[in-house]
C-alpha angles and dihedrals in degrees: 000000000000136000116278096233107106114048121185090214128025140153091297095042115044120193114292122191094223092056091048091050090051091050092051092047091050089055094044093244119144125194132182117245090259092049091048091052089052090048093050092047091051092048091049090051091047090049090055090056102042111006095210111089122180130203090242090058091052090050092050093051090047090052090052093049093048093061096047114112113234093242126039147095121311127209109242099173143347129200123182134188117204137152146116113315092003124115105238112248136181136197118198131186113201131186113224124220085259089058095250122134123237123190122201133176128197141165125217147170089267137009089260091053091048093049094048092046092050091050092047091050092049094049098036090230121112118200125173120239108226102170136009126186128178130189137160116245096217132009121276142073094268096045120136108256127210126214120199117192137181114204132177131221119178092341093308120115125226121194120198140167133206137179134214141138085242117065094209092052090048090051091050093048094047092048091047091049089054089053090048090051090050090049090049092050092048091049091049090053090051093051 
């Protein structure tokens, strides 16, 4: 984590593709044209929410995009219910590779458990969360946070990362990415 004192983009300097390309090149990160379009769209959306964008945040989003399989489920929405004396629950809406929407609800021992269970039920793939780490990328209450997870499927580990301003959304996205990676590996074995 670094001090929030030197943003790459701010109210006077909105995101510009050439500057983002230069940042990626300086860090040795390469993206396809499609991946770069996704990166730029996410940065533009993030800019609308928080205006200050740092180079480290761009790098974290690029890392997330680079590990995404080409085909898989996408998170459309996430709703959680948590609180004292309430069983945590989650409702997820996912878009399938065929562009259909699936809604699933689940309760759990924690909001993370409820989210992961709802995603597993929607996809039909159960993976086991072995490790979860969260940190903010820069200082501040509206900093982009990054979740790193290690999950297991049939004794094989999958490591993924995801970014969001909201920790629960980042958890959901990272867990879903792990499922997409598992699906991609299974499909490759079947080919």
